[in-house]
N, C-alpha and C positions, 0 to 999 in steps of 0.2 A: 446590352450591358451584362457583363458576367455577374455571378452571385457576389463575388468579392467586391467588385466595383460598385454594385448596388449598396453593399454594406458600407463601403468607404464614403460614398456620397451621403448616405443617410447619417453616418456617424459624424461627418464634418458638419452637417446641418444642425446636429445636436450639440456641437462643441465638445465632442468626445476626443480623447487622446488616441492617436493611431500608432501602432507599432508594426513594422514590416519585418517579417522573418522569412528570408528567401522569397518564395513565390506565394507565401501565405500572409494574408492581411488579418490582423487581430485588432478589434476595437475594444479598448478598455473603457468601460462605462461604469458609472456608479449606480447602485440600486435605486429604483424610484421610491422605495419605501419598504418598511418592515412587513413581514408576513409573506405567505405564499400566494402569488397572484393567480395560480391555477385553480379553477372552480369558481371564479368570480368574473365580473365584467361581461362583455358582449359575446356574440357568436364567434367561434373559432374561425369561421369561414368568411368573416367580414372585418374590415379594418376599423379600429377604434383607438382613441387616444391613450387609454389606460393600458398598462402591461397585462399580459395573461389573457385567458378567455374562459368560457364557462365549462368546457369539457376538460376534466382533470387529465385523463389519459392522453387526449389529443394535445392539450397544452404542454404536458411534460415531454411528449415526443418532439414537438416543434422547438421548444426551448432547449432540448438536448442538442439539436442541430444548430440552433441560433439563439444564444442567450439574450440577445438584444430584445427579443419578443417578451421576455419575462422581466427585463430590467428597466426598459424605458417605455416602449410603446408597441402595441400590436398593430403594425402597419400593414400596407398592402402586401409586402413580401411575406409577412408572417401568415396572412390569410391564404396566399397562394401556396405556401408550404403545407398548410393544413389540408388544402384540397388534394395534395399529393400523398401525404403520409397518414392521414386520418380516415377512418371509415366514413363513407358518404352518409347523408341523412337517410333515415328509413321513411320511404314513401308508402303510406297506407291511408285509407279513407280519404284519398285525394289530396293529402297535404304532406309536406316534408317534416320529419321529426328528428330532432337532434338530442342525444343524451346529455344530461347535465351532471356535473360532479362525477360520482362513481357509479351512476345508474347504468343498467344494461337494458337495451331495447330488443324486443323480439315480436315479429308479426305472427299471430296465431292463424291456424287454418281458416277460421271464420272471418279473418280480416281485422280482428281486434288487435290492439297494441298492448303488449305486456311490458310494464316498466318495473324492473326488479332491482334489488340491491339498494334499497332506500334506507340509508343509515340514519344516524342521530344528528347530523350536522345541519339538516334543513336545506342543504345545497344540492341534494340528489333529486333528479327528476327528468322532465322532458320539456323541450321547447318546441312549440308548433309555429311554423312560419305562415303568416296569413297574407302577406303582400300589403295592399292598401285596402284594409277592410274596416268594418264597423265592430266586429266582435266574433266570438266563437262559442258555440254550444257544445256541451260534452255529455255523453252518457258514460258514467263510470260503473263498471260491474264488479260486484264483490261475491265471491263464493261464500264467504262469511264476513259479515259486517265487522269492521275493526272495533276493538274495545279500548284502544290506546293509540297514541301517536297523533300526528297532525298532518294536514295537507294545506298548502298555500298556493293560491293562484295569483300570478303577477301579470298584469296587463301592461304591455310595452308599446311605445310609440315608434315612429319611423327612425328616430335618432337613438333608439334603445333607451329612451327616457321612461321612467316609471310613471304610469298613469293611475294605478290603484292596485290594491291587494285585497284578497279575502282569505282569511285563515280559518280553517275548520279544525277544531280540536275534538278528537273522538274519545269518549269515555265508555265504561261498561253500561252506564244508564242514560247518559246525556251526550248530545252533540252540541257544541258551542261554536257560534259564528262571530268572527271579529273583522268587520270591514275597515279599511283604512284608505281614505281619500285625501290624506294630507298632501300628497304629491300634486293634487289638483288645486290645492289652496283651501281645502275644506276640512275643518277640524271635527265636524259632526256629519251625520248622515240621517236620511229619512227612510224609514221602513214602511213598505206598503204590503199588507197581507191580503191574499186572494183566496176565494172559495168559489169554485165553478165559474171562474172568470170575473167574478164581482169583487170589488174592493170591500173588505170587511173591517179594515183598520189601517189608519195612516198615523205614524208616530214620528214626528220630526225631532231634531236636536239630540239624537242618540250618539253615543261615542263608546269606543272600546268593545269588549265582548258582551254585548247586550242582548243577544238573541240565542235561544236554545230550544231544544225539543228532545223528547225521549228517543233513545236509540232505536227502540222498536215502535213501529207506527201506532198512532192513537187508535186506529181501527183494528189493532192486533194482527195486522198483515205486514210481516217483515218486507221491506222494499227490496226488490231484486235488482233494480237499477237506481243509480244516484245521479239525477239529472241536474245540471247546472249550466248557466249561460251568462255570458257577458252581453249586454246590449245597450244601445244608447238611451239617454233620457231625452224625451221629446224628439227633436229633429237634429240633435247634435251627438257628439261622441264623448260623453262626459263620464264614462266608466260605470254605468249602471250595471248592477250585478243581480242575478235572479236565481232562484231555486225552485224546481218543480218536484213535488213528491209523487210517488206511486200510490200513496195512501193518505188519508186525512190525518193531519198532525195537530197536536196541541202545542202551539208556539208560546213560549214565555219570553216576554220583553221586559228587561230590567226597568223598574220605575213606572211601568205601564200596566202590566198584568198579563193575562193569558188570552189567547184567541184560537179558535179552531180554523185551520186553513189547509189548503192543498198546494200552496206555493207562496212565495214572497219575493220581493225585490228590494234593493237598497240603492239609493242615489246620494251623491254628495249634496248636503244641505246648502252649502255656499257656492261660490263661483267655481267654474271648471273651464277647461280649455276646449271650447266647442269646435275648434278647427283641426284638432289632432286626430289622425286616423290610427287604427290599431294595427301594428305590424306583426306582433307576436304575442303568444300567450305561453307563459311558463307554468308548469304544474310541478310543484316540489313536495316531496314527502319527508317526514321525519319519523323514524321508528315505525314505519308502515310495512317494511319488507317488500311487498309487491302491490302495485296498483295496476288496474286493467281499464283501458279506455275502449268501450265497445262501439261508440259512434261519435262522430264530430259533425257539426253543422256550421258552415262558414256563413257569417251574417254580413250582408251588404245593405246599405241604405237603412231604413227604419223597420226592423222586424222582418226582413226578408232572409230566411234561412235556406241554405243550399247544401245538398248532399250528393256526392258523385254516384254515377251509375256505370257499370261495365268497366271498372278499372280506370275511370277518368281521373285526371288531376285538376285542381282548382287553384286559382289565385285571384285576389282582388287587385284591380289595376285601374286607376283613373275613373272611379265610380262605375266600374263595369266588372263583370265576372268573366274571367277567361277560363274556358274549359278545354282541356286537351287530352288526347289519348296518352296513357302511360307508356313510357318507352318499352318497346318490345311487344306492345299489345296491337292486335290486328282486328279485333272484334268490335261490335257496336259500343259506343260510349255516350254518356250524356250526363244530365244533372236533374235531380228532383228538387223542386223549389216549394217552400212553404211560405205563402204570403200571409201577412197579418202578424200575429205574435209568436209565430214559430211552431215547432212540432210538439210543444209541451201540452200537458193536460190543461183544459180550461182556456186554450187560446181562442181568440176572437177570429171567426171565419169570415173573410170578406165576401161581398156580393159580386165583386168583379176583380179581375187581375189582368194587366196587360204587360207584355214584355217584348223587347226587340232584340235581334241578334245580328251579328255581322261575321262573315266568313273571313278569318284572319290568314288562312293559308293561301298560297299563290293561286290555286284553282281548286275547285271541287272535283273530286274523283268521279268519273263517269259511273252513273248508276247510284250515286250516294243519295241518301234521303235524310230529311229531318222530320221527325214525328213529334207532335205535341199531343199530350193527353192530360185529362184532369181527373182527379179521384176525390172521393169524399173523405171525411176524417176517419 
Protein backbone atom coordinates (compact mmCIF):
# COMPACT_ATOMS: atom_id res chain seq x y z
CA UNK A 1 0.00 0.00 0.00
CA UNK A 2 1.42 3.40 -0.93
CA UNK A 3 1.99 6.19 1.57
CA UNK A 4 -1.01 8.16 0.24
CA UNK A 5 -3.28 5.11 0.32
CA UNK A 6 -2.18 4.41 3.90
CA UNK A 7 -3.16 7.95 4.81
CA UNK A 8 -6.46 7.61 2.91
CA UNK A 9 -7.45 4.42 4.74
CA UNK A 10 -6.38 5.88 8.06
CA UNK A 11 -8.21 9.17 7.51
CA UNK A 12 -11.40 7.37 6.46
CA UNK A 13 -11.28 5.27 9.60
CA UNK A 14 -11.09 8.51 11.61
CA UNK A 15 -13.98 10.10 9.75
CA UNK A 16 -11.81 12.81 8.26
CA UNK A 17 -12.65 14.79 5.12
CA UNK A 18 -10.62 13.82 2.07
CA UNK A 19 -9.72 16.15 -0.78
CA UNK A 20 -8.03 14.84 -3.93
CA UNK A 21 -5.93 17.22 -6.01
CA UNK A 22 -4.52 15.47 -9.08
CA UNK A 23 -2.34 12.63 -7.84
CA UNK A 24 -2.01 14.11 -4.34
CA UNK A 25 -4.32 13.06 -1.54
CA UNK A 26 -4.86 15.50 1.31
CA UNK A 27 -6.56 14.58 4.58
CA UNK A 28 -8.21 17.55 6.27
CA UNK A 29 -8.33 16.80 9.97
CA UNK A 30 -9.18 18.77 13.06
CA UNK A 31 -6.59 19.23 15.77
CA UNK A 32 -6.88 16.79 18.67
CA UNK A 33 -6.43 19.54 21.23
CA UNK A 34 -4.70 22.78 22.04
CA UNK A 35 -0.97 22.94 22.65
CA UNK A 36 2.10 21.49 20.98
CA UNK A 37 2.07 17.67 21.18
CA UNK A 38 5.81 17.44 20.49
CA UNK A 39 7.79 16.73 23.66
CA UNK A 40 4.95 14.83 25.32
CA UNK A 41 3.48 11.36 25.00
CA UNK A 42 5.23 8.11 24.23
CA UNK A 43 8.28 7.05 22.27
CA UNK A 44 8.62 8.40 18.73
CA UNK A 45 9.51 4.89 17.56
CA UNK A 46 6.37 3.20 18.95
CA UNK A 47 2.71 3.70 18.05
CA UNK A 48 0.39 5.22 20.66
CA UNK A 49 -3.07 6.77 20.63
CA UNK A 50 -2.16 10.35 21.50
CA UNK A 51 -0.69 12.74 18.91
CA UNK A 52 2.98 13.72 19.05
CA UNK A 53 5.88 11.98 20.76
CA UNK A 54 8.53 12.61 23.39
CA UNK A 55 11.42 13.83 21.18
CA UNK A 56 10.73 17.38 20.06
CA UNK A 57 13.05 17.50 17.05
CA UNK A 58 12.05 14.05 15.84
CA UNK A 59 8.37 14.84 16.37
CA UNK A 60 8.61 18.08 14.41
CA UNK A 61 10.41 16.31 11.55
CA UNK A 62 7.78 13.58 11.28
CA UNK A 63 4.84 15.98 11.58
CA UNK A 64 6.39 18.22 8.94
CA UNK A 65 6.05 15.28 6.56
CA UNK A 66 2.78 13.99 7.98
CA UNK A 67 0.64 16.45 10.01
CA UNK A 68 -1.70 13.58 10.95
CA UNK A 69 0.87 12.44 13.53
CA UNK A 70 0.54 15.71 15.49
CA UNK A 71 -3.17 16.24 14.88
CA UNK A 72 -4.88 12.96 15.70
CA UNK A 73 -2.66 10.03 16.58
CA UNK A 74 0.92 8.76 16.51
CA UNK A 75 0.14 5.51 14.74
CA UNK A 76 2.28 2.77 13.20
CA UNK A 77 3.01 4.83 10.07
CA UNK A 78 4.27 7.73 12.24
CA UNK A 79 6.55 5.39 14.19
CA UNK A 80 7.88 3.94 10.93
CA UNK A 81 8.55 7.43 9.59
CA UNK A 82 10.43 8.29 12.79
CA UNK A 83 12.63 5.24 12.24
CA UNK A 84 13.63 6.70 8.88
CA UNK A 85 14.05 10.43 9.55
CA UNK A 86 15.09 10.54 13.23
CA UNK A 87 18.44 9.67 14.80
CA UNK A 88 18.49 6.10 16.16
CA UNK A 89 18.68 5.49 19.91
CA UNK A 90 22.12 5.81 21.52
CA UNK A 91 23.20 2.36 22.74
CA UNK A 92 25.62 2.52 25.64
CA UNK A 93 26.01 0.57 28.88
CA UNK A 94 24.08 -2.19 27.14
CA UNK A 95 20.80 -0.30 26.80
CA UNK A 96 19.15 1.96 24.17
CA UNK A 97 18.70 5.63 25.09
CA UNK A 98 16.46 8.17 23.39
CA UNK A 99 16.66 11.93 23.88
CA UNK A 100 13.55 13.61 25.28
CA UNK A 101 12.46 17.16 24.59
CA UNK A 102 15.37 19.32 23.44
CA UNK A 103 18.06 17.22 25.15
CA UNK A 104 21.21 16.10 23.35
CA UNK A 105 22.88 12.73 23.97
CA UNK A 106 26.57 11.90 23.60
CA UNK A 107 28.61 8.84 24.54
CA UNK A 108 31.87 9.75 26.27
CA UNK A 109 35.14 7.81 25.71
CA UNK A 110 34.68 5.95 29.01
CA UNK A 111 31.18 4.80 27.97
CA UNK A 112 29.29 7.27 30.15
CA UNK A 113 26.24 8.99 28.70
CA UNK A 114 26.18 12.79 28.70
CA UNK A 115 22.72 14.36 28.60
CA UNK A 116 22.93 18.08 27.83
CA UNK A 117 20.69 21.04 26.98
CA UNK A 118 18.38 20.43 29.95
CA UNK A 119 16.22 23.57 29.98
CA UNK A 120 13.57 24.84 32.37
CA UNK A 121 10.52 23.00 31.00
CA UNK A 122 11.14 19.75 32.87
CA UNK A 123 10.60 17.80 29.63
CA UNK A 124 14.26 17.51 28.59
CA UNK A 125 16.14 14.33 29.39
CA UNK A 126 16.63 10.72 28.36
CA UNK A 127 14.47 7.61 28.12
CA UNK A 128 16.07 4.21 28.78
CA UNK A 129 14.32 1.18 27.27
CA UNK A 130 14.39 -1.87 29.56
CA UNK A 131 12.18 -4.43 27.83
CA UNK A 132 10.30 -6.48 30.42
CA UNK A 133 12.27 -5.74 33.56
CA UNK A 134 11.89 -5.04 37.26
CA UNK A 135 13.82 -1.78 37.38
CA UNK A 136 17.05 0.07 36.69
CA UNK A 137 19.91 1.29 38.84
CA UNK A 138 21.85 4.44 37.94
CA UNK A 139 25.18 6.00 38.86
CA UNK A 140 24.98 9.72 38.10
CA UNK A 141 28.35 11.48 38.06
CA UNK A 142 28.80 15.18 38.73
CA UNK A 143 31.95 17.19 38.13
CA UNK A 144 30.36 19.71 40.50
CA UNK A 145 27.25 18.89 42.49
CA UNK A 146 24.29 21.01 41.32
CA UNK A 147 23.14 23.85 43.58
CA UNK A 148 19.86 24.50 41.78
CA UNK A 149 17.42 22.83 39.43
CA UNK A 150 15.68 19.48 39.70
CA UNK A 151 15.78 15.92 38.35
CA UNK A 152 12.72 13.71 37.96
CA UNK A 153 12.77 9.96 37.40
CA UNK A 154 9.62 8.47 35.82
CA UNK A 155 9.03 4.72 35.87
CA UNK A 156 6.83 3.50 32.97
CA UNK A 157 4.98 0.25 32.32
CA UNK A 158 4.66 -1.74 29.08
CA UNK A 159 1.72 0.42 27.87
CA UNK A 160 3.73 3.57 28.60
CA UNK A 161 1.62 4.04 31.73
CA UNK A 162 3.17 5.93 34.64
CA UNK A 163 4.06 3.74 37.63
CA UNK A 164 5.72 6.30 39.89
CA UNK A 165 8.02 9.32 40.04
CA UNK A 166 10.79 10.66 42.21
CA UNK A 167 11.72 14.34 42.00
CA UNK A 168 14.98 15.56 43.52
CA UNK A 169 15.30 19.33 43.99
CA UNK A 170 18.89 20.55 44.33
CA UNK A 171 19.73 23.55 46.50
CA UNK A 172 23.00 25.15 47.61
CA UNK A 173 22.65 23.60 51.07
CA UNK A 174 19.95 20.90 50.84
CA UNK A 175 18.69 18.19 48.48
CA UNK A 176 14.96 17.48 48.79
CA UNK A 177 13.23 14.26 47.61
CA UNK A 178 9.56 14.01 46.61
CA UNK A 179 8.24 10.52 45.74
CA UNK A 180 4.83 10.21 44.08
CA UNK A 181 3.07 6.84 43.86
CA UNK A 182 -0.42 8.20 43.14
CA UNK A 183 -0.33 6.42 39.76
CA UNK A 184 -0.20 3.15 41.73
CA UNK A 185 -3.20 4.23 43.82
CA UNK A 186 -1.16 5.22 46.87
CA UNK A 187 -1.41 8.77 48.26
CA UNK A 188 1.38 8.18 50.81
CA UNK A 189 4.67 6.32 51.02
CA UNK A 190 6.86 4.56 53.58
CA UNK A 191 10.52 5.50 54.07
CA UNK A 192 13.07 2.95 55.25
CA UNK A 193 16.49 4.34 56.28
CA UNK A 194 19.53 2.05 56.23
CA UNK A 195 22.98 2.13 57.82
CA UNK A 196 25.49 -0.58 56.85
CA UNK A 197 22.64 -2.78 55.64
CA UNK A 198 20.59 -2.48 58.82
CA UNK A 199 17.22 -0.73 59.10
CA UNK A 200 17.57 2.26 61.43
CA UNK A 201 14.20 3.94 60.79
CA UNK A 202 10.87 3.10 59.16
CA UNK A 203 8.42 5.97 58.69
CA UNK A 204 5.04 5.17 57.06
CA UNK A 205 2.34 7.58 55.90
CA UNK A 206 4.60 10.26 54.42
CA UNK A 207 3.56 12.49 51.53
CA UNK A 208 5.06 15.21 49.36
CA UNK A 209 8.61 16.50 49.72
CA UNK A 210 9.26 15.00 53.15
CA UNK A 211 12.89 13.81 52.80
CA UNK A 212 16.02 15.97 52.70
CA UNK A 213 19.72 15.96 53.51
CA UNK A 214 22.65 18.34 53.31
CA UNK A 215 24.17 18.91 49.88
CA UNK A 216 27.62 17.97 51.24
CA UNK A 217 27.90 14.61 52.99
CA UNK A 218 27.50 14.46 56.77
CA UNK A 219 30.97 12.90 56.90
CA UNK A 220 32.33 16.02 55.09
CA UNK A 221 33.15 13.88 52.05
CA UNK A 222 31.48 15.30 48.92
CA UNK A 223 29.97 12.36 47.00
CA UNK A 224 31.57 11.71 43.64
CA UNK A 225 28.74 9.46 42.50
CA UNK A 226 25.01 9.83 42.95
CA UNK A 227 23.56 6.34 43.09
CA UNK A 228 19.86 5.67 42.76
CA UNK A 229 17.81 2.65 41.83
CA UNK A 230 14.28 1.54 41.21
CA UNK A 231 13.55 -1.89 42.62
CA UNK A 232 10.52 -3.94 43.61
CA UNK A 233 8.89 -4.11 47.04
CA UNK A 234 8.92 -7.69 48.28
CA UNK A 235 8.31 -9.99 45.29
CA UNK A 236 6.32 -7.62 43.09
CA UNK A 237 6.94 -4.58 40.94
CA UNK A 238 5.37 -1.80 42.98
CA UNK A 239 7.70 1.07 42.19
CA UNK A 240 10.05 0.95 45.17
CA UNK A 241 12.73 3.63 44.89
CA UNK A 242 16.09 3.70 46.65
CA UNK A 243 19.12 5.90 47.14
CA UNK A 244 22.63 4.79 48.12
CA UNK A 245 25.10 7.41 49.39
CA UNK A 246 28.88 7.39 48.99
CA UNK A 247 29.10 8.85 52.49
CA UNK A 248 27.06 8.80 55.68
CA UNK A 249 24.26 11.38 55.57
CA UNK A 250 22.02 13.04 58.14
CA UNK A 251 18.51 12.53 56.74
CA UNK A 252 15.71 14.85 57.81
CA UNK A 253 12.16 13.48 57.58
CA UNK A 254 9.30 15.98 57.97
CA UNK A 255 7.28 15.30 61.10
CA UNK A 256 9.63 12.52 62.20
CA UNK A 257 13.09 13.99 62.88
CA UNK A 258 16.62 13.15 61.76
CA UNK A 259 18.54 9.91 61.34
CA UNK A 260 22.10 9.01 60.30
CA UNK A 261 21.99 6.72 57.25
CA UNK A 262 23.99 5.65 54.19
CA UNK A 263 20.92 4.88 52.10
CA UNK A 264 17.14 4.84 52.06
CA UNK A 265 14.22 3.45 50.11
CA UNK A 266 10.60 4.50 49.67
CA UNK A 267 7.62 2.31 48.79
CA UNK A 268 3.92 3.04 48.26
CA UNK A 269 2.07 2.73 51.57
CA UNK A 270 -1.16 1.55 49.97
CA UNK A 271 -2.00 -0.78 47.09
CA UNK A 272 0.09 -1.11 43.96
CA UNK A 273 -0.03 -3.01 40.69
CA UNK A 274 2.02 -6.09 41.48
CA UNK A 275 1.73 -7.55 37.99
CA UNK A 276 3.18 -4.67 36.00
CA UNK A 277 6.70 -4.90 34.63
CA UNK A 278 8.93 -1.88 34.09
CA UNK A 279 9.47 -1.12 30.40
CA UNK A 280 11.31 2.21 30.57
CA UNK A 281 12.80 4.78 32.89
CA UNK A 282 12.83 8.47 31.99
CA UNK A 283 15.34 10.83 33.59
CA UNK A 284 14.28 14.46 33.17
CA UNK A 285 16.20 17.58 34.17
CA UNK A 286 15.06 21.11 34.85
CA UNK A 287 17.62 23.92 34.83
CA UNK A 288 20.45 21.41 35.25
CA UNK A 289 22.30 22.11 32.01
CA UNK A 290 24.09 18.75 31.81
CA UNK A 291 23.57 15.37 33.46
CA UNK A 292 25.99 12.46 33.22
CA UNK A 293 25.10 8.78 33.73
CA UNK A 294 28.21 6.73 34.50
CA UNK A 295 26.68 3.28 34.99
CA UNK A 296 23.36 1.49 34.64
CA UNK A 297 22.26 -1.78 36.21
CA UNK A 298 19.28 -3.60 34.72
CA UNK A 299 17.27 -5.33 37.43
CA UNK A 300 15.33 -8.56 36.94
CA UNK A 301 13.42 -10.58 39.51
CA UNK A 302 13.98 -9.35 43.08
CA UNK A 303 17.24 -7.51 43.56
CA UNK A 304 19.19 -9.14 40.72
CA UNK A 305 21.18 -6.35 39.04
CA UNK A 306 23.01 -6.88 35.74
CA UNK A 307 25.74 -4.88 33.99
CA UNK A 308 27.06 -5.66 30.47
CA UNK A 309 30.63 -6.67 29.73
CA UNK A 310 32.58 -6.33 26.49
CA UNK A 311 30.08 -4.15 24.68
CA UNK A 312 27.11 -6.46 25.23
CA UNK A 313 23.50 -5.29 25.01
CA UNK A 314 20.81 -6.34 27.50
CA UNK A 315 17.03 -6.53 27.54
CA UNK A 316 14.53 -8.06 29.92
CA UNK A 317 12.23 -10.58 28.20
CA UNK A 318 9.70 -13.00 29.73
CA UNK A 319 11.41 -13.17 33.12
CA UNK A 320 14.81 -13.71 31.51
CA UNK A 321 17.81 -11.59 30.62
CA UNK A 322 18.79 -11.64 26.94
CA UNK A 323 22.46 -10.71 26.42
CA UNK A 324 23.70 -10.10 22.87
CA UNK A 325 26.85 -8.70 21.26
CA UNK A 326 26.48 -5.11 20.15
CA UNK A 327 26.17 -4.67 16.39
CA UNK A 328 29.59 -4.56 14.80
CA UNK A 329 31.31 -6.11 17.84
CA UNK A 330 33.37 -9.27 17.36
CA UNK A 331 35.10 -9.64 20.73
CA UNK A 332 34.03 -11.41 23.94
CA UNK A 333 30.84 -10.20 25.56
CA UNK A 334 28.91 -11.06 28.69
CA UNK A 335 27.21 -9.79 31.80
CA UNK A 336 28.12 -9.15 35.45
CA UNK A 337 25.36 -10.01 37.91
CA UNK A 338 24.92 -8.81 41.48
CA UNK A 339 22.61 -11.14 43.41
CA UNK A 340 20.99 -9.86 46.58
CA UNK A 341 20.31 -6.16 47.02
CA UNK A 342 22.45 -4.95 44.14
CA UNK A 343 25.80 -3.21 43.73
CA UNK A 344 25.15 -0.49 46.32
CA UNK A 345 26.93 0.03 49.64
CA UNK A 346 25.49 -2.06 52.44
CA UNK A 347 23.93 -4.67 50.14
CA UNK A 348 23.24 -8.08 51.62
CA UNK A 349 25.62 -10.71 50.17
CA UNK A 350 23.91 -14.07 49.57
CA UNK A 351 25.51 -17.36 50.56
CA UNK A 352 24.60 -18.99 47.24
CA UNK A 353 23.43 -18.02 43.77
CA UNK A 354 22.26 -20.17 40.86
CA UNK A 355 21.61 -19.16 37.25
CA UNK A 356 20.70 -20.97 34.05
CA UNK A 357 21.29 -19.92 30.46
CA UNK A 358 20.07 -20.85 27.01
CA UNK A 359 21.75 -20.44 23.60
CA UNK A 360 19.37 -18.33 21.48
CA UNK A 361 21.37 -18.22 18.25
CA UNK A 362 20.95 -21.02 15.71
CA UNK A 363 24.20 -22.68 16.67
CA UNK A 364 27.23 -22.00 18.78
CA UNK A 365 30.36 -20.97 16.92
CA UNK A 366 33.13 -23.55 16.84
CA UNK A 367 35.54 -22.92 19.67
CA UNK A 368 33.18 -20.58 21.52
CA UNK A 369 33.23 -20.75 25.32
CA UNK A 370 31.16 -19.65 28.29
CA UNK A 371 33.10 -18.71 31.41
CA UNK A 372 31.54 -18.27 34.84
CA UNK A 373 33.44 -16.57 37.65
CA UNK A 374 32.60 -15.18 41.06
CA UNK A 375 34.16 -12.26 42.90
CA UNK A 376 33.94 -10.77 46.35
CA UNK A 377 32.43 -7.41 47.13
